[in-house]
ROLO-551343 format. One record per residue (C-alpha): chain; residue number from 1; residue in one letter; x, y, z. Coordinates in Angstrom, 3 decimals. Each point is the difference from the previous one (the first is absolute). Example, Ala and Ser with C-alpha at 12.3 -4.5 7.8 and 13.67 -1.06 7.14 Angstrom:
<nodes>
   kette    nr   rest          u          v          w
       A     1      a     12.300     -4.500      7.800
       A     2      s      1.370      3.440     -0.660
</nodes>
This chain:
<nodes>
   kette    nr   rest          u          v          w
       A     1      m    -15.236    -15.358    -20.457
       A     2      m     -0.277      3.528     -1.429
       A     3      q      3.650      0.646      0.865
       A     4      f      0.957     -3.204     -1.811
       A     5      l     -2.104      1.051     -3.017
       A     6      w      1.569      3.459     -0.304
       A     7      k      3.486     -1.432      0.460
       A     8      y     -0.274     -2.444     -2.921
       A     9      i     -2.680      1.658     -2.145
       A    10      d      2.512      0.827     -2.751
       A    11      d      0.663     -3.712     -0.495
       A    12      m     -3.691     -0.774     -0.533
       A    13      v     -1.568      2.944     -1.823
       A    14      g     -0.073     -0.101     -3.795
       A    15      k      0.916     -3.688     -0.261
       A    16      g     -3.455     -1.356     -0.843
       A    17      l      0.131     -2.409      2.949
       A    18      d     -2.963     -2.198      0.715
       A    19      i     -2.016      0.834      3.120
       A    20      a      0.585     -3.530      1.278
       A    21      v      3.782      0.539     -0.086
       A    22      i     -0.278      3.301      1.886
       A    23      g     -2.372     -1.602      2.520
       A    24      e      2.465     -2.856      0.532
       A    25      l      2.804      2.501      0.638
       A    26      f     -2.132      1.878      2.535
       A    27      f     -0.913     -3.248      1.733
       A    28      y      3.659     -0.931      0.501
       A    29      a      0.782      3.574      1.065
       A    30      a     -2.778     -0.182      2.601
       A    31      l      1.513     -3.200      1.409
       A    32      t      3.375      1.716      0.404
       A    33      m     -1.691      2.727      2.077
       A    34      v     -1.306     -2.414      2.624
       A    35      p      3.078      0.544      2.256
       A    36      l     -0.989      3.676      0.218
       A    37      s     -3.771     -0.378      0.194
       A    38      l     -0.281     -2.918      2.430
       A    39      p      1.492      1.713      3.095
       A    40      l     -2.030      3.142     -0.719
       A    41      s     -3.219     -1.984     -0.364
       A    42      i      0.639     -1.818      3.289
       A    43      l      0.658      3.314      1.744
       A    44      l     -3.160      1.590     -1.391
       A    45      a     -2.180     -3.053      0.683
       A    46      s      1.165     -0.368      3.607
       A    47      l     -0.489      3.727      0.614
       A    48      m     -3.543     -0.082     -1.383
       A    49      v     -1.021     -3.162      1.867
       A    50      f      1.254      1.002      3.445
       A    51      g     -0.972      3.623     -0.596
       A    52      n     -3.593     -1.103     -0.620
       A    53      l      0.065     -2.244      3.080
       A    54      g      1.256      2.894      2.108
       A    55      e     -2.373      2.556     -1.516
       A    56      h     -3.051     -2.133      0.818
       A    57      f      1.309     -0.844      3.521
       A    58      e      0.242     -3.700     -0.819
       A    59      l      3.613     -0.104      1.214
       A    60      t     -1.128      1.679      3.231
       A    61      a     -2.667     -2.667      0.495
       A    62      m      2.541     -2.785     -0.633
       A    63      k      2.484      1.482      2.469
       A    64      a     -2.760      0.498      2.579
       A    65      s     -0.878     -3.683     -0.295
       A    66      g      3.621     -0.968      0.681
       A    67      v      1.206     -0.564     -3.574
       A    68      s      3.385      1.673     -0.550
       A    69      l      1.001      1.701     -3.229
       A    70      i      2.622     -2.676     -0.719
       A    71      k     -2.681     -2.672      0.267
       A    72      v     -2.203      1.979     -2.387
       A    73      m      2.913      0.265     -2.424
       A    74      s      1.090     -3.661      0.304
       A    75      p     -2.152     -1.404     -2.883
       A    76      l      1.215      2.785     -2.263
       A    77      i      3.588     -0.560      1.123
       A    78      a     -0.315     -3.609     -1.129
       A    79      l     -1.519      1.167     -3.298
       A    80      i      2.766      2.545     -0.609
       A    81      m      2.645     -2.637      0.735
       A    82      m     -1.582     -2.179     -2.686
       A    83      v     -0.012      2.986     -2.377
       A    84      s      3.682      0.596      0.795
       A    85      v      0.860     -3.614     -0.825
       A    86      c     -1.953      0.261     -3.258
       A    87      a      1.801      3.286     -0.742
       A    88      f      3.356     -1.791      0.307
       A    89      f     -1.035     -2.705     -2.454
       A    90      f     -1.415      2.674     -2.310
       A    91      q      3.322      1.857      0.072
       A    92      n      1.964     -3.214     -0.535
       A    93      n     -2.107     -1.839     -2.557
       A    94      v     -2.531      2.293     -1.694
       A    95      l      1.704      3.403     -0.164
       A    96      p      3.166     -1.146     -1.872
       A    97      k     -2.124     -1.553     -2.746
       A    98      a     -2.215      3.090     -0.202
       A    99      q      3.045      2.269     -0.279
       A   100      v      1.531     -2.189     -2.722
       A   101      k     -3.253      0.081     -1.980
       A   102      m     -0.438      3.754      0.460
       A   103      w      3.525      1.012     -1.029
       A   104      t      0.055     -2.446     -2.910
       A   105      l     -3.311      1.384     -1.247
       A   106      l      1.191      3.574      0.445
       A   107      f      3.243     -0.585     -1.913
       A   108      s     -1.987     -1.718     -2.759
       A   109      m     -2.206      3.093     -0.253
       A   110      r      3.066      2.212     -0.283
       A   111      q      1.299     -2.006     -2.951
       A   112      k     -3.293     -0.011     -1.872
       A   113      s     -0.143      2.319     -2.982
       A   114      p     -2.353      2.975      0.354
       A   115      e     -3.371     -0.108     -1.719
       A   116      l      0.135      1.378     -3.516
       A   117      d     -1.706      3.391      0.064
       A   118      i      1.354      2.296     -2.729
       A   119      p     -0.784      3.674      0.665
       A   120      e     -0.901      2.582     -2.636
       A   121      g      2.509      2.682     -0.927
       A   122      a      2.891     -1.400      2.093
       A   123      f      2.788     -2.546     -0.434
       A   124      y     -0.610     -3.410      1.598
       A   125      d      3.216     -1.781      1.147
       A   126      q     -1.326     -3.009      1.935
       A   127      i      0.685     -2.358     -2.933
       A   128      q      3.634     -1.058      0.347
       A   129      g      2.101      1.225     -2.945
       A   130      y     -2.779      2.158     -1.495
       A   131      n     -1.351      3.521      0.371
       A   132      l     -3.513      0.424     -1.364
       A   133      y     -1.802      3.251     -0.803
       A   134      v     -3.714      0.176     -0.902
       A   135      k     -1.695      3.286     -0.773
       A   136      k     -3.545     -1.366      0.254
       A   137      k     -1.704     -3.322      0.647
       A   138      n     -3.494     -1.419     -0.297
       A   139      p     -0.960     -1.934      3.191
       A   140      e     -2.889     -1.817     -1.708
       A   141      t      1.885     -1.419     -2.999
       A   142      g      3.493      0.025      1.514
       A   143      m      1.434      1.914     -2.986
       A   144      l      3.011      2.259      0.516
       A   145      y      0.549      3.070     -2.187
       A   146      n      3.199      1.884     -0.917
       A   147      v      2.282     -2.652      1.471
       A   148      m      3.763      0.480      0.495
       A   149      i      2.229     -2.840      1.277
       A   150      y      3.670      0.180      1.043
       A   151      d      1.532     -3.490     -0.075
       A   152      v      3.159     -0.064      2.182
       A   153      s     -0.105     -3.723      0.783
       A   154      k      3.327     -0.495     -1.897
       A   155      g      1.639      2.950      1.736
       A   156      y     -0.059      3.699     -0.614
       A   157      g      2.713     -0.372     -2.689
       A   158      h     -2.416     -2.086     -2.100
       A   159      a     -3.244      1.835      0.720
       A   160      s     -2.883     -0.006     -2.477
       A   161      v     -3.001      2.308     -0.274
       A   162      m     -3.431     -0.931     -1.332
       A   163      v     -2.752      2.476     -0.816
       A   164      a     -3.488     -1.132     -0.982
       A   165      d     -3.308      1.602     -0.721
       A   166      s     -1.803     -2.510      2.255
       A   167      g      0.507     -3.283      1.763
       A   168      k     -1.432     -2.582      2.349
       A   169      l      1.394     -1.854      3.046
       A   170      s     -1.003     -3.451      1.217
       A   171      f      1.401     -2.853      2.086
       A   172      t      0.758     -3.524     -1.120
       A   173      e     -2.013     -2.813      1.549
       A   174      d      2.714     -0.872      2.534
       A   175      k      0.333      3.733      0.924
       A   176      k      3.765     -0.106     -0.445
       A   177      y      0.227      2.206     -3.113
       A   178      l     -1.476      3.219     -1.295
       A   179      f     -1.290     -0.162     -3.588
       A   180      l      0.233      3.435     -1.633
       A   181      q     -1.615      0.749     -3.392
       A   182      l      1.021      3.291     -1.652
       A   183      y     -1.763      1.527     -3.030
       A   184      s      1.288      2.511     -2.606
       A   185      g      3.366      0.975      1.376
       A   186      e      3.757      0.148     -0.364
       A   187      s      2.957     -1.402      1.919
       A   188      f      3.604      1.224      0.320
       A   189      e      2.826     -2.302      1.138
       A   190      d      3.765      0.376      0.544
       A   191      l      1.501     -2.981     -1.870
       A   192      k      3.768      0.223      0.393
       A   193      e      2.661      1.884      1.898
       A   194      d      3.725     -0.349     -0.747
       A   195      r      2.111      0.189      3.172
       A   196      s      3.107     -1.820     -1.302
       A   197      l      2.003      3.233     -0.364
       A   198      g     -1.085      1.311      3.370
       A   199      k     -2.190      2.592     -1.620
       A   200      r     -3.433      0.096     -1.548
       A   201      g     -0.056     -1.173     -3.573
       A   202      n     -2.669      0.410     -2.637
       A   203      a     -3.290     -0.793      1.728
       A   204      l     -2.628     -1.935     -1.981
       A   205      y     -3.730      0.417      0.619
       A   206      r     -3.067     -1.822     -1.215
       A   207      r     -3.279      1.688     -0.694
       A   208      e     -3.131     -2.055     -0.486
       A   209      t     -3.505      1.014     -1.017
       A   210      f     -2.788     -2.430      0.892
       A   211      s     -3.736     -0.260     -0.086
       A   212      l     -0.062     -2.735      2.625
       A   213      k      2.758     -0.994      2.408
       A   214      e     -0.316     -2.607      2.749
       A   215      i      2.348     -0.075      3.018
       A   216      m      0.283     -2.562      2.804
       A   217      v      1.363      1.488      3.267
       A   218      p      0.835     -2.124      3.125
       A   219      f     -2.243      1.177      2.836
       A   220      d     -0.975     -2.517      2.697
       A   221      a     -3.339      1.174      1.447
       A   222      n     -0.559     -3.141      2.090
       A   223      f      0.416     -0.107      3.781
       A   224      t      2.673     -2.597      0.803
       A   225      r      0.584     -1.084      3.575
       A   226      m      3.575     -0.331      1.122
       A   227      d      1.261     -3.139      1.655
       A   228      d     -0.126      0.498      3.789
       A   229      g      3.031     -2.230      0.595
       A   230      a      2.401      2.932      0.195
       A   231      m     -2.229      1.877      2.441
       A   232      r     -0.448     -3.135      2.113
       A   233      n      3.738      0.028      0.660
       A   234      q     -0.163      3.515      1.466
       A   235      y     -0.381      0.617      3.754
       A   236      v     -3.688      0.969     -0.374
       A   237      g     -0.888     -3.455     -1.313
       A   238      k      1.621     -2.224      2.647
       A   239      d     -1.346     -1.592      3.143
       A   240      l      1.850     -0.220      3.319
       A   241      t      1.955     -3.152     -0.861
       A   242      e      1.149      1.345     -3.364
       A   243      l      0.971      3.341      1.554
       A   244      r      2.182     -1.703      2.609
       A   245      r      1.632     -2.172     -2.628
       A   246      t      0.763      3.033     -2.177
       A   247      v      1.420      2.000      2.931
       A   248      d      2.292     -2.901      0.924
       A   249      s      1.253     -0.443     -3.575
       A   250      v      0.642      3.744     -0.494
       A   251      n      1.823      0.130      3.359
       A   252      v      2.267     -2.818     -1.152
       A   253      k      0.654      1.928     -3.221
       A   254      v      0.837      3.183      1.936
       A   255      d      2.326     -1.898      2.343
       A   256      s      1.829     -1.604     -2.906
       A   257      m      0.378      3.377     -1.712
       A   258      g      1.388      1.485      3.221
       A   259      n      2.470     -2.853      0.420
       A   260      s      1.121      0.403     -3.614
       A   261      v      0.627      3.730      0.492
       A   262      a      1.863     -0.719      3.255
       A   263      r      2.250     -2.573     -1.674
       A   264      q      0.676      2.396     -2.860
       A   265      m      1.009      2.767      2.410
       A   266      l      2.220     -2.357      2.025
       A   267      h      1.845     -1.122     -3.120
       A   268      a      0.336      3.475     -1.515
       A   269      t      3.569      1.092     -0.724
       A   270      v      1.576      3.035      1.659
       A   271      c      2.215      1.937     -2.403
       A   272      g      0.254     -3.123     -2.131
       A   273      v      1.144     -2.170      2.921
       A   274      p     -2.359     -2.894      0.935
       A   275      v     -1.166     -0.121      3.622
       A   276      r     -0.851     -3.713      0.018
       A   277      k      1.159     -2.959     -2.008
       A   278      n     -1.103     -3.606     -0.437
       A   279      t      2.527     -2.771      0.630
       A   280      i     -0.360     -3.756     -0.291
       A   281      k      0.948     -1.977      3.083
       A   282      e     -0.461     -3.765      0.166
       A   283      g     -2.292      0.122     -3.024
       A   284      k     -2.238      2.714      1.461
       A   285      t     -0.281      3.656     -0.968
       A   286      v      0.759      2.229      2.972
       A   287      e     -0.454      3.761      0.065
       A   288      e      2.793      1.948      1.643
       A   289      k      0.773      3.643      0.616
       A   290      v      2.908      1.463     -1.921
       A   291      k      2.584      1.555      2.223
       A   292      p      0.453      3.720     -0.654
       A   293      v      3.051      1.011     -1.980
       A   294      a      2.730      1.359      2.258
       A   295      m      1.244      3.418     -1.106
       A   296      a      2.970      1.931      1.298
       A   297      m     -1.961      3.249     -0.314
       A   298      p     -3.456      1.045     -1.194
       A   299      i     -0.529      0.608     -3.687
       A   300      a     -0.367      3.708     -0.838
       A   301      f     -2.793     -0.213     -2.551
       A   302      d     -0.247      3.775     -0.395
       A   303      s      3.666      0.304     -0.964
       A   304      i     -0.320     -2.867     -2.501
       A   305      f     -3.050      1.634     -1.539
       A   306      a      1.693      3.415     -0.116
       A   307      a      3.097     -1.455     -1.693
       A   308      s     -2.079     -1.525     -2.805
       A   309      t     -0.573      1.676     -3.339
       A   310      s     -3.235      1.830     -0.713
       A   311      e     -1.069     -2.818     -2.324
       A   312      k      0.559     -2.587      2.741
       A   313      k     -1.844      2.161      2.542
       A   314      s     -2.982      0.233     -2.324
       A   315      q      0.046     -3.759     -0.504
       A   316      y      0.212     -0.650      3.753
       A   317      i     -2.984      2.257      0.669
       A   318      s     -1.998     -1.481     -2.886
       A   319      d      0.658     -3.573      1.212
       A   320      a     -0.924      0.917      3.583
       A   321      l     -3.272      1.633     -1.106
       A   322      h     -0.835     -2.974     -2.197
       A   323      r      0.577     -2.463      2.857
       A   324      a     -1.954      2.143      2.451
       A   325      n     -2.963      0.333     -2.371
       A   326      s      0.050     -3.732     -0.757
       A   327      a      0.020     -0.833      3.716
       A   328      k     -2.787      2.488      0.652
       A   329      q     -2.188     -1.397     -2.792
       A   330      e      0.591     -3.544      1.221
       A   331      f     -0.953      0.806      3.566
       A   332      d     -2.978      2.114     -1.136
       A   333      y     -1.298     -3.012     -1.890
       A   334      k      0.504     -2.253      3.025
       A   335      r     -1.681      2.576      2.261
       A   336      y     -2.972      0.178     -2.363
       A   337      t     -0.247     -3.791     -0.027
       A   338      f      0.162     -0.108      3.799
       A   339      e     -2.657      2.708      0.380
       A   340      e     -2.294     -1.724     -2.469
       A   341      s      0.312     -3.295      1.884
       A   342      l     -0.556      1.687      3.373
       A   343      m     -3.045      1.823     -1.395
       A   344      s     -1.389     -3.342     -1.179
       A   345      i      0.546     -1.474      3.472
       A   346      r     -1.778      2.940      1.642
       A   347      r     -2.922     -0.232     -2.438
       A   348      h     -0.467     -3.684      0.757
       A   349      q      0.342      0.545      3.756
       A   350      i     -2.608      2.781     -0.150
       A   351      e     -2.460     -2.374     -1.658
       A   352      m      0.786     -2.614      2.660
       A   353      q     -0.804      2.451      2.803
       A   354      r     -3.182      1.125     -1.749
       A   355      k     -1.390     -3.514      0.303
       A   356      f     -0.231      0.576      3.769
       A   357      t     -0.505      3.765      0.411
       A   358      l     -3.510     -0.089     -1.540
       A   359      s     -1.207     -2.617      2.491
       A   360      f      1.469      1.906      2.930
       A   361      a     -1.454      3.300     -1.255
       A   362      c     -3.485     -1.560     -0.010
       A   363      l      0.368     -0.907      3.689
       A   364      v      1.404      3.417      0.921
       A   365      f     -2.771      1.896     -1.777
       A   366      f     -2.665     -2.106      1.680
       A   367      f      1.434      0.698      3.452
       A   368      i     -0.005      3.695     -0.914
       A   369      g     -3.466      0.142     -1.546
       A   370      a     -2.000     -2.099      2.475
       A   371      p      1.134      1.761      3.222
       A   372      l     -0.107      3.392     -1.712
       A   373      g     -3.597     -0.621     -1.092
       A   374      a     -0.900     -0.952      3.573
       A   375      i      1.605      3.237      1.252
       A   376      i     -1.414      2.530     -2.477
       A   377      r     -3.429     -1.724     -0.139
       A   378      k     -0.819      1.257     -3.475
       A   379      g     -1.283     -2.344     -2.686
       A   380      g     -1.080      0.538     -3.588
       A   381      l      2.249      1.243     -2.773
       A   382      g      0.930      3.484      1.251
       A   383      t      2.463     -0.026      2.882
       A   384      p      1.315     -3.561     -0.656
       A   385      i      0.969      0.866     -3.583
       A   386      v      1.811      3.181      1.066
       A   387      i      1.952     -1.801      2.732
       A   388      s      0.733     -2.973     -2.268
       A   389      v      1.360      2.178     -2.776
       A   390      i      2.207      1.974      2.412
       A   391      l      1.445     -3.139      1.589
       A   392      f      0.456     -1.675     -3.370
       A   393      i      1.841      3.042     -1.387
       A   394      v      2.394     -0.233      2.959
       A   395      y      0.441     -3.732     -0.673
       A   396      y      0.535      0.556     -3.729
       A   397      i      2.583      2.765      0.528
       A   398      f      2.090     -2.095      2.401
       A   399      d     -0.406     -3.127     -2.148
       A   400      n      1.113      1.824     -3.153
       A   401      m      2.910      1.673      1.798
       A   402      g      1.189     -3.305      1.468
       A   403      y     -0.298     -1.712     -3.386
       A   404      k      2.135      2.631     -1.752
       A   405      m      2.628     -0.016      2.743
       A   406      a      0.212     -3.810     -0.209
       A   407      r      0.009     -0.021     -3.816
       A   408      d      2.846      2.509     -0.216
       A   409      g      2.061     -1.829      2.622
       A   410      h     -0.044      2.778      2.614
       A   411      w     -1.706     -2.277      2.548
       A   412      a     -0.111     -3.721      0.555
       A   413      v     -2.895     -1.501     -1.953
       A   414      w     -1.824     -1.331      3.070
       A   415      r      0.217      3.387      1.720
       A   416      g     -1.431      1.906     -2.952
       A   417      m     -2.823     -2.445     -0.740
       A   418      w     -1.125     -0.263      3.640
       A   419      l      0.239      3.752      0.688
       A   420      s     -3.708      0.734     -0.531
       A   421      s     -1.084     -2.914      2.190
       A   422      a      2.458      1.025      2.734
       A   423      v     -1.410      3.547     -0.039
       A   424      l     -3.659     -1.049      0.197
       A   425      l      0.394     -2.934      2.412
       A   426      p      0.434      2.240      3.113
       A   427      l     -3.080      1.926     -1.130
       A   428      g     -2.034     -3.211     -0.082
       A   429      v      1.266     -1.065      3.452
       A   430      f     -0.796      3.468      1.389
       A   431      f     -3.559      0.110     -1.386
       A   432      t     -0.713     -3.561      1.130
       A   433      y      1.238      0.767      3.524
       A   434      k     -2.053      3.200      0.200
       A   435      a     -3.156     -1.653     -1.340
       A   436      v      0.245     -2.966      2.387
       A   437      n      0.430      2.369      2.971
       A   438      d     -2.750      2.416     -1.215
       A   439      s      2.468      2.906     -0.091
       A   440      a     -1.087      3.309     -1.470
       A   441      v      2.551      0.229     -2.780
       A   442      f     -1.828      2.711     -1.940
       A   443      n     -1.197      2.056      2.972
       A   444      p      1.205      3.555     -0.780
       A   445      d     -0.352      1.145      3.623
       A   446      a      2.483     -2.610      1.207
       A   447      y      2.624      1.101     -2.525
       A   448      l     -0.711      3.672      0.743
       A   449      n      0.522     -0.555      3.711
       A   450      l      3.239     -1.878     -0.687
       A   451      f      1.180      2.853     -2.215
       A   452      r     -0.863      2.495      2.702
       A   453      r      1.942     -1.952      2.591
       A   454      i      3.039     -0.183     -2.269
       A   455      t     -0.027      3.617     -1.164
       A   456      g     -1.254      1.539      3.257
       A   457      m     -3.200      1.447     -1.472
       A   458      h     -2.756      0.922      2.449
       A   459      q     -2.941     -2.352      0.379
       A   460      v     -3.519      1.258      0.590
       A   461      r     -2.160     -1.644      2.695
       A   462      h     -3.473     -0.925     -1.193
       A   463      l     -2.717     -0.532      2.674
       A   464      e     -3.745     -0.394     -0.421
       A   465      m     -2.750     -0.299      2.577
       A   466      k     -0.975     -3.615      0.599
       A   467      e     -3.622     -1.061     -0.210
       A   468      i      0.466     -2.685      2.650
       A   469      v      2.419      0.506      2.912
       A   470      m      0.962     -2.882      2.232
       A   471      d      1.972      2.048      2.578
       A   472      d     -1.396      3.411      0.957
       A   473      v      2.377      2.882      0.642
       A   474      e      0.168      1.148      3.645
       A   475      n      0.983      3.633      0.355
       A   476      g      2.141     -0.594      3.085
       A   477      v      2.056     -2.719     -1.657
       A   478      a      0.267      2.032     -3.223
       A   479      l      1.173      3.117      1.882
       A   480      a      2.637     -2.030      1.846
       A   481      k      1.338     -1.499     -3.261
       A   482      v      0.103      3.400     -1.714
       A   483      k      1.736      1.579      3.009
       A   484      e      2.614     -2.774      0.100
       A   485      l      0.681      0.447     -3.726
       A   486      k      0.377      3.772      0.395
       A   487      e      2.432     -0.360      2.905
       A   488      a      2.174     -2.408     -2.010
       A   489      c      0.067      2.433     -2.934
       A   490      v      0.828      2.982      2.210
       A   491      s      2.796     -1.957      1.708
       A   492      f      1.436     -0.891     -3.407
       A   493      l     -0.143      3.629     -1.149
       A   494      e      1.783      1.169      3.147
       A   495      k      2.708     -2.633     -0.475
       A   496      y      0.604      0.903     -3.649
       A   497      s     -0.839      3.684      0.042
       A   498      k      3.097      0.989     -1.954
       A   499      p      1.198     -1.347     -3.356
       A   500      q      2.619     -2.723      0.377
       A   501      s      3.538      0.770     -1.064
       A   502      y      1.912     -2.130     -2.497
       A   503      l      1.851     -1.852      2.782
       A   504      k     -3.092     -0.522      2.158
       A   505      y     -2.041     -1.175     -2.984
       A   506      w      2.414     -2.824     -0.776
       A   507      t      0.664     -0.988      3.620
       A   508      y     -3.539      0.289      1.447
       A   509      g     -2.790      1.009     -2.398
       A   510      y     -3.622     -0.198      1.172
       A   511      d     -0.432     -2.722      2.614
       A   512      e     -1.823     -2.977     -1.518
       A   513      a     -1.684     -1.006      3.293
       A   514      c     -1.564      3.459      0.403
       A   515      r     -1.206      0.026     -3.596
       A   516      t     -1.492     -3.468      0.293
       A   517      d     -1.747      0.918      3.269
       A   518      i     -1.617      3.100     -1.525
       A   519      a     -1.062     -1.917     -3.140
       A   520      d     -1.602     -2.787      2.084
       A   521      k     -1.894      2.473      2.194
       A   522      l     -1.180      1.968     -3.043
       A   523      e     -1.359     -3.115     -1.703
       A   524      d     -1.634     -1.061      3.254
       A   525      v     -1.841      3.345      0.221
       A   526      a     -1.037     -0.193     -3.652
       A   527      s     -1.300     -3.579      0.246
       A   528      y     -1.918      0.801      3.191
       A   529      l     -1.612      3.233     -1.206
       A   530      e     -1.037     -1.409     -3.395
       A   531      n     -2.828     -1.758      1.887
       A   532      s     -1.435      3.378      1.039
       A   533      q     -3.563      0.879     -1.025
       A   534      v      0.823      3.717     -0.231
       A   535      q      0.911      1.096     -3.512
       A   536      l      2.132      2.913      1.210
       A   537      v      2.146     -2.366      2.052
       A   538      i      0.409     -2.333     -3.001
       A   539      n      1.021      2.893     -2.249
       A   540      k      2.502      1.387      2.519
       A   541      t      1.483     -3.464      0.648
       A   542      a      0.574     -0.341     -3.751
       A   543      d      2.281      3.049      0.279
       A   544      l      2.509     -2.022      2.036
       A   545      p      3.052     -0.632     -2.208
       A   546      i      1.368     -3.422     -0.821
       A   547      l      3.509      0.032      1.448
       A   548      r      2.577     -1.535     -2.317
       A   549      d      2.925     -2.098      1.186
       A   550      l      2.808      1.121     -2.283
       A   551      l      3.627     -1.053      0.207
       A   552      l      1.062      3.631     -0.383
       A   553      y     -1.358      0.844      3.491
       A   554      q      2.811     -2.056      1.589
       A   555      p      2.301     -1.254     -2.798
       A   556      a      2.770     -1.371      2.223
       A   557      k     -1.240     -2.871      2.155
       A   558      s      3.588     -0.774      0.973
       A   559      p      2.356      2.668      1.484
       A   560      k      2.903     -1.364     -2.080
       A   561      f     -1.959      0.474     -3.216
       A   562      g     -0.969      3.508      1.128
       A   563      w      3.610      1.043      0.597
       A   564      l      0.964     -1.560     -3.349
       A   565      m     -2.563      2.178     -1.787
       A   566      v      1.265      3.021      1.941
       A   567      v      3.456     -0.660     -1.402
       A   568      l     -1.392     -0.520     -3.526
       A   569      f     -0.965      3.640     -0.083
       A   570      p     -1.218      0.462     -3.614
       A   571      i     -2.348     -2.998      0.097
       A   572      g     -1.057      0.622      3.594
       A   573      l     -0.787      3.654     -0.739
       A   574      l     -2.239     -0.961     -2.943
       A   575      v     -1.957     -2.485      2.137
       A   576      y     -0.146      2.559      2.820
       A   577      a     -1.678      2.508     -2.325
       A   578      f     -2.772     -2.451     -0.890
       A   579      g     -0.229     -1.221      3.598
       A   580      r     -0.465      3.493      1.417
       A   581      s     -2.821      0.593     -2.472
       A   582      s     -1.697     -3.241      1.110
       A   583      q      0.470      0.843      3.694
       A   584      k     -1.533      3.409     -0.589
       A   585      a     -3.059     -1.605     -1.588
       A   586      f     -0.256     -2.430      2.950
       A   587      l      0.073      2.879      2.524
       A   588      h     -2.722      1.713     -2.021
       A   589      d     -2.152     -3.148      0.329
       A   590      i      0.593     -0.078      3.779
       A   591      r     -1.017      3.663      0.388
       A   592      h     -3.068     -0.630     -2.119
       A   593      t     -0.854     -2.964      2.233
       A   594      v      0.133      2.276      3.078
       A   595      k     -2.450      2.424     -1.630
       A   596      v     -2.379     -2.825     -0.952
       A   597      c      0.189     -1.333      3.571
       A   598      d     -1.038      3.424      1.330
       A   599      s     -2.952      0.111     -2.396
       A   600      l     -1.057     -3.562      0.903
       A   601      t      0.200      0.816      3.733
       A   602      e     -2.263      3.007     -0.512
       A   603      l     -2.511     -2.051     -2.035
       A   604      l     -0.054     -2.889      2.464
       A   605      q     -0.487      2.339      2.970
       A   606      k     -3.027      1.542     -1.695
</nodes>
């Protein structure tokens, strides 16, 4: 509403408008903002409701009792569907009338004369045809002192000047005229100007001295509402049926204009020779093609032009330019008419699509807000408002971009108007799926682990001593597991003691079975020893690395692909450089595992 106020404040300030008129304008403006505010309000409300339910563990209690999230949402889904249906009828029936009233009222305000407020010591030009200067005025009595008036209502060639010692302004009862009383002054007027000889003749002036002079000046201070019939015929004031009817009629007009241009081009003459002619056969007019004129040899236009006189050449060029400019102006006018008609069609089609996009946006925002509130489990006005504003900004940007692309004809109208809904619909499906399956969408550890797996970053193992242990650690079993892990690591180090060459890297790499075996044994040792009641054992077990399974360890699963990458030397060499770095880090983890196994063996033996 503030944006609307600042946009049109110049049309309202200084007009002396009644507060009821301004309030009526703001009421209609508020109705036109429902398509923006309704989806946002549904998003915020659903976020707050399900955020509060999640924050107070009410959703947890419902799910524990066997009530699914979809079943919890089902009454609200029915309510939102009713709101969506009402939104369609609002867009189709209420909004066009509100827009007609708003724009009619706004244009009426623009045409209203400004409120009469004559300043001191400056010329006032808001009275049409007059410039008024007042040196001083008395607000209590309304008297004006040292008044100077320039009357240019008859044109600047017949201007008159009035100077008075004092004066007084008032309105007539119908507020359509200003009544000006001047006291003790003089007036100067240009009476006659002789222009019959094309030059200024003897100018005659009239000078008048008066003690009282009364002037009636047209100045309509009333607020007159325009007829809203013209605005009702615009695209903003039509319902779905009227929009379709207008689109069909304008399409027929465009088709007829295109057919007319096509017929004109088909019947155009070439070098003065008609291409088609109409003949009458059996009482009917038949259009036939004119056979081309047979020539023994081509006409040498350049030689004909060169043989002409300079006067003829100039005439030829002048005629050609005249015809070219005439043809260009004609087709520019037709192009402008076509573009105007196509713009009208797009405007009406945009309004047709808007009747449905609001209802669909309400559904989409509910299926974003409700599951998102159940996931974040934050109610109140803090987090929900932040998330709502961010999502709504995304919606508004895409909606505005799609509207402009459709309006300017760069995209099809349906594609531009449904762009925002198409962008947010997958988001609503995703959040609903995650909320129904109790997925941790906003768990930072899960995303950090995924990022580490993709980028190859090291992960740190976190172990803490358990208060209650179901399976006690037996030293004999633990020593056997640690020994088996160490032997597998040593065997791997002996097998890959030297760095792999470029050829061996792409044909063999690090054996996946060996890597998987070591990783399984390492995790088995870690899961077994985390039940230990000795803090030193827990701390040392936490030093075991988390072995990563990266594609760069063995990039070529197929020998054919490996030999292909060997042949593609520049690309293969770049991958080989990164792969060797990853293999080196993997060998470092294996060596570190051997050291940890030695330390664990020593601790367990003690």
